[in-house]
C-alpha positions as CSV (number, residue, x, y, z in Angstrom):
1,X,129.8,123.7,104.7
2,X,130.6,120.1,105.7
3,X,134.5,119.7,105.9
4,X,136.0,117.1,103.4
5,X,137.1,114.9,106.3
6,X,133.3,114.9,107.4
7,X,132.3,114.0,104.1
8,X,134.8,111.3,103.7
9,X,133.8,109.8,107.3
10,X,130.1,109.5,106.3
11,X,130.7,109.0,102.5
12,X,130.5,105.2,103.1
13,X,126.7,105.7,103.8
14,X,125.9,106.7,100.2
15,X,128.6,104.4,98.4
16,X,127.4,102.1,95.9
17,X,129.4,99.3,97.4
18,X,127.2,99.4,100.6
19,X,124.2,99.3,98.4
20,X,125.4,96.4,96.6
21,X,126.2,94.6,100.1
22,X,122.7,95.5,101.5
23,X,121.1,94.2,98.2
24,X,122.7,90.9,98.2
25,X,122.3,90.6,102.0
26,X,118.4,91.3,101.6
27,X,118.0,88.6,99.0
28,X,120.0,86.3,100.9
29,X,118.1,86.6,104.4
30,X,114.9,86.5,102.4
31,X,116.0,83.2,100.9
32,X,117.0,81.8,104.2
33,X,113.6,83.1,105.6
34,X,111.5,81.2,103.1
35,X,113.4,77.8,104.0
36,X,113.2,78.6,107.6
37,X,109.4,79.4,107.6
38,X,108.7,76.3,105.4
39,X,110.5,73.9,107.6
40,X,108.9,75.3,111.0
41,X,105.7,75.9,109.7
42,X,104.2,73.6,112.5
43,X,106.5,75.0,115.2
44,X,108.2,78.3,115.9
45,X,106.6,79.8,112.4
46,X,103.0,78.7,113.3
47,X,100.6,81.5,112.8
48,X,103.3,84.0,111.6
49,X,103.8,85.5,108.0
50,X,105.6,88.5,106.2
51,X,102.2,90.2,106.1
52,X,102.2,90.8,109.8
53,X,105.7,91.3,111.2
54,X,104.4,92.1,114.5
55,X,104.0,88.3,115.1
56,X,107.7,87.7,114.8
57,X,108.3,90.0,117.9
58,X,105.3,88.8,120.3
59,X,107.2,85.6,120.9
60,X,110.8,86.0,119.9
61,X,112.5,82.9,118.6
62,X,116.2,82.1,117.6
63,X,114.9,80.5,114.3
64,X,113.6,83.9,113.1
65,X,117.3,85.6,113.5
66,X,117.0,86.2,109.8
67,X,114.1,88.5,110.2
68,X,115.7,90.3,113.2
69,X,118.8,91.0,111.0
70,X,116.6,91.9,107.8
71,X,115.1,94.9,109.6
72,X,118.2,96.8,110.3
73,X,119.7,95.8,107.0
74,X,116.6,97.2,105.2
75,X,116.7,100.3,107.1
76,X,120.4,100.7,106.3
77,X,119.5,99.9,102.6
78,X,117.0,102.8,102.6
79,X,119.3,105.3,104.1
80,X,122.0,104.2,101.5
81,X,119.6,104.7,98.6
82,X,118.3,107.9,99.8
83,X,121.7,109.6,100.2
84,X,123.0,108.2,97.0
85,X,120.0,109.4,95.2
86,X,120.2,112.7,96.9
87,X,124.0,113.0,95.8
88,X,123.4,112.0,92.3
89,X,120.7,114.5,92.0
90,X,122.5,117.3,93.5
91,X,125.7,116.7,91.3
92,X,123.5,116.3,88.1
93,X,121.6,119.8,89.0
94,X,124.8,121.6,89.6
95,X,126.3,120.3,86.2
96,X,123.2,121.9,84.4
97,X,121.2,118.8,83.6
98,X,117.8,119.9,83.3
99,X,116.2,117.2,81.0
100,X,113.8,114.8,83.0
101,X,115.3,111.7,81.4
102,X,118.5,112.6,83.4
103,X,116.7,111.7,86.5
104,X,115.2,108.5,85.5
105,X,117.5,106.6,88.0
106,X,116.5,108.9,90.8
107,X,112.9,108.4,90.2
108,X,113.3,104.7,90.1
109,X,115.0,105.0,93.5
110,X,112.2,106.9,94.8
111,X,109.8,104.1,93.8
112,X,112.1,101.6,95.5
113,X,112.0,103.6,98.9
114,X,108.3,103.8,98.7
115,X,108.2,100.1,98.3
116,X,110.2,99.8,101.4
117,X,107.7,102.0,103.1
118,X,104.9,100.0,101.9
119,X,106.5,96.7,103.2
120,X,107.3,98.3,106.6
121,X,103.8,99.8,106.9
122,X,102.1,96.5,105.8
123,X,104.1,94.4,108.0
124,X,103.9,96.5,111.2
125,X,100.8,98.5,111.2
126,X,98.3,95.8,109.3
127,X,95.7,94.4,111.6
128,X,92.6,92.2,111.5
129,X,89.3,93.7,112.8
130,X,87.6,90.2,113.0
131,X,85.5,88.2,110.8
132,X,81.9,89.2,109.7
133,X,79.2,86.8,108.8
134,X,77.2,88.3,105.9
135,X,73.9,87.0,104.5
136,X,70.9,88.2,102.5
137,X,69.9,90.6,105.3
138,X,72.1,93.9,106.1
139,X,74.8,93.4,108.2
140,X,77.4,96.0,109.7
141,X,81.0,95.5,108.4
142,X,83.6,97.7,110.0
143,X,84.9,100.3,107.8
144,X,82.4,99.7,105.0
145,X,79.1,100.4,106.4
146,X,76.3,97.8,105.9
147,X,76.7,94.9,103.4
148,X,74.3,92.2,102.4
149,X,74.6,89.3,99.9
150,X,72.5,89.3,96.7
151,X,73.6,86.3,94.9
152,X,76.4,83.5,95.5
153,X,77.7,81.5,92.6
154,X,80.4,78.7,93.3
155,X,82.3,76.8,90.7
156,X,83.3,73.6,92.2
157,X,86.0,70.9,91.3
158,X,84.8,67.4,90.8
159,X,85.6,66.5,94.3
160,X,83.4,69.2,95.8
161,X,86.2,71.8,96.9
162,X,85.2,75.3,95.4
163,X,87.4,76.4,92.6
164,X,86.1,80.0,92.2
165,X,83.3,82.0,94.2
166,X,81.4,84.8,93.0
167,X,79.7,86.7,95.8
168,X,77.5,89.6,94.6
169,X,76.9,92.1,97.6
170,X,75.2,95.4,98.0
171,X,77.3,98.0,100.3
172,X,75.3,100.7,102.1
173,X,77.2,103.8,103.1
174,X,76.4,105.5,106.5
175,X,74.8,108.3,104.3
176,X,72.5,105.8,102.5
177,X,74.1,105.4,99.3
178,X,74.2,101.8,98.0
179,X,76.8,100.4,95.6
180,X,77.1,97.0,94.0
181,X,80.2,94.9,94.1
182,X,81.4,91.5,93.6
183,X,83.8,89.6,95.9
184,X,85.8,86.7,95.1
185,X,88.9,84.6,96.5
186,X,91.3,86.9,94.8
187,X,88.9,89.9,94.6
188,X,88.4,91.4,98.0
189,X,85.9,94.5,98.9
190,X,88.4,97.4,99.0
191,X,88.3,100.8,100.4
192,X,90.8,103.7,100.7
193,X,93.2,102.6,97.7
194,X,93.2,99.1,99.6
195,X,94.0,100.4,103.0
196,X,91.1,98.5,104.1
197,X,90.1,95.1,102.8
198,X,87.1,92.7,103.5
199,X,88.5,89.3,102.3
200,X,86.4,86.3,101.5
201,X,87.2,83.6,104.0
202,X,84.5,81.0,103.7
203,X,81.2,80.5,101.8
204,X,78.3,78.2,102.2
205,X,74.6,78.0,103.7
206,X,73.6,78.6,107.2
207,X,70.2,78.4,109.0
208,X,68.7,81.9,109.5
209,X,66.0,83.7,110.5
210,X,63.9,86.3,108.2
211,X,62.4,89.0,110.4
212,X,60.2,92.2,109.3
213,X,58.9,95.3,110.9
214,X,56.7,97.1,108.6
215,X,58.6,97.9,105.5
216,X,62.0,96.9,107.0
217,X,63.4,93.4,106.6
218,X,66.4,91.7,108.2
219,X,67.8,88.1,107.8
220,X,69.9,86.9,110.7
221,X,72.1,83.8,111.2
222,X,72.8,82.9,115.0
223,X,74.9,85.2,116.9
224,X,74.1,88.2,114.5
225,X,72.2,91.3,115.4
226,X,70.5,94.0,113.1
227,X,68.5,97.3,113.8
228,X,65.0,97.0,112.7
229,X,61.8,98.6,113.7
230,X,64.0,101.2,115.5
231,X,65.6,98.8,117.9
232,X,68.6,96.5,117.8
233,X,67.5,92.5,117.6
234,X,69.9,89.6,118.2
235,X,69.2,86.2,117.0
236,X,70.2,83.6,119.8
237,X,68.8,80.3,118.4
238,X,66.4,78.8,116.1
239,X,63.9,76.1,116.8
240,X,60.3,74.6,116.4
241,X,57.3,75.2,118.5
242,X,56.2,72.0,120.1
243,X,53.2,70.3,118.7
244,X,52.6,72.4,115.5
245,X,56.3,72.4,114.3
246,X,56.2,76.1,113.4
247,X,59.5,77.9,112.9
248,X,60.4,79.8,115.8
249,X,63.4,82.2,116.8
250,X,65.0,83.0,120.2
251,X,65.5,86.7,120.0
252,X,67.1,89.3,122.4
253,X,65.5,92.8,121.9
254,X,64.4,95.7,123.9
255,X,60.6,95.6,125.0
256,X,58.5,98.7,125.2
257,X,59.7,99.2,129.0
258,X,63.4,99.4,127.3
259,X,64.5,96.3,129.0
260,X,66.5,93.9,127.1
261,X,64.8,90.6,127.2
262,X,65.0,87.1,125.6
263,X,62.0,85.7,123.9
264,X,61.0,83.1,121.5
265,X,59.0,84.4,118.6
266,X,57.0,81.9,116.5
267,X,56.0,82.6,112.8
268,X,52.5,84.1,112.9
269,X,53.2,86.0,116.2
270,X,54.3,89.5,117.0
271,X,56.7,90.9,119.2
272,X,56.5,94.6,120.6
273,X,59.8,96.2,120.4
274,X,61.1,99.2,122.3
275,X,60.0,101.9,119.8
276,X,56.4,100.4,119.9
277,X,56.8,98.7,116.5
278,X,55.8,95.0,116.0
279,X,58.4,92.6,114.8
280,X,57.2,89.5,113.0
281,X,59.3,86.2,111.9
282,X,58.6,85.5,108.3
283,X,60.1,82.1,108.4
284,X,63.5,80.2,108.8
285,X,65.7,78.2,106.6
286,X,69.0,77.9,104.9
287,X,70.3,81.4,103.6
288,X,73.4,81.6,101.6
289,X,76.4,83.3,103.4
290,X,79.9,84.2,103.3
291,X,82.5,85.0,105.9
292,X,84.5,88.1,105.4
293,X,87.8,88.9,107.1
294,X,88.1,92.6,107.5
295,X,91.9,93.7,107.4
296,X,93.5,97.2,107.8
297,X,96.3,97.2,105.1
298,X,98.2,100.7,105.4
299,X,100.7,99.6,103.2
300,X,98.7,99.1,100.0
301,X,98.5,103.0,99.1
302,X,102.2,103.1,99.6
303,X,102.6,100.1,97.2
304,X,100.4,101.6,94.5
305,X,102.3,105.0,94.9
306,X,105.4,102.8,94.4
307,X,104.2,101.1,91.4
308,X,103.3,104.6,89.8
309,X,106.6,106.2,90.5
310,X,108.3,103.2,89.2
311,X,106.5,103.1,85.9
312,X,107.3,107.1,85.6
313,X,110.8,106.2,86.1
314,X,110.9,103.3,83.5
315,X,109.2,105.7,81.0
316,X,111.8,108.3,81.8
317,X,114.7,105.7,81.3
318,X,113.2,104.5,78.1
319,X,113.2,107.8,76.7
320,X,116.7,108.3,77.7
321,X,117.6,105.2,76.0
322,X,115.6,105.4,72.8
323,X,117.0,108.0,70.5
């Protein structure tokens, strides 16, 4: 059993007074931070944000002292909440209180702790996996399988700027299952309860090559690659055949000997691939395209759990207050 002096020595860690100090301090530092980030957006705060806290530590700056103080303060706040909640629950249980509504505040505190975990996981563990250009042909998107664009609708303002974008896509899992989804500026493609997102970054039209090998079809923009005819094919450029003006595509692919070679393929010609299957160019032209930014966001499932727990706590509190 801990001694009375030991409890008194560490009792301040679970005191309500410390919780109030941490709460007001957190709000104050966040307010200071919002002003600093706005004032130094073109300087020390360029390229940093609260969705990626690691950026603040890659190039430390004195103007971000508010954040360096916020991290240990938030950790102390979490310890204070956890100890205070545990002490409150233990006292109520020892007093014989068994009604769920008696523990509404503890459930709300648990939701708050999960929210802090969500912020920490999102701020320190989130990372970008790079942009991926998606057109009407199947394109590999990390963490989602293969994605292709089936329809692109843009609602533009009078000045031409897009107001809303609706990109209809098909997502093909590694097992072959195909699902349909819609992506917009505030509607990313999501997986793992939001732990991985494919965020719409840009949209428009790009010149592309439409390739075919038997029943398989593939549409590529410059720099993209796909697997068709049993072999990987990469589009290096687009052009025209001198004289006839027929469309042509500069491709990099494995020939029947297994060597990866670069060759121009014109419409009406065939290119033998490494697997022995012929590859044809059906045509070139502008194709609708969207640029997706794939981002790992491990804090989102924790944020969802926090919201569920907070709703449960609010329901228990409502039941306790309403006769």
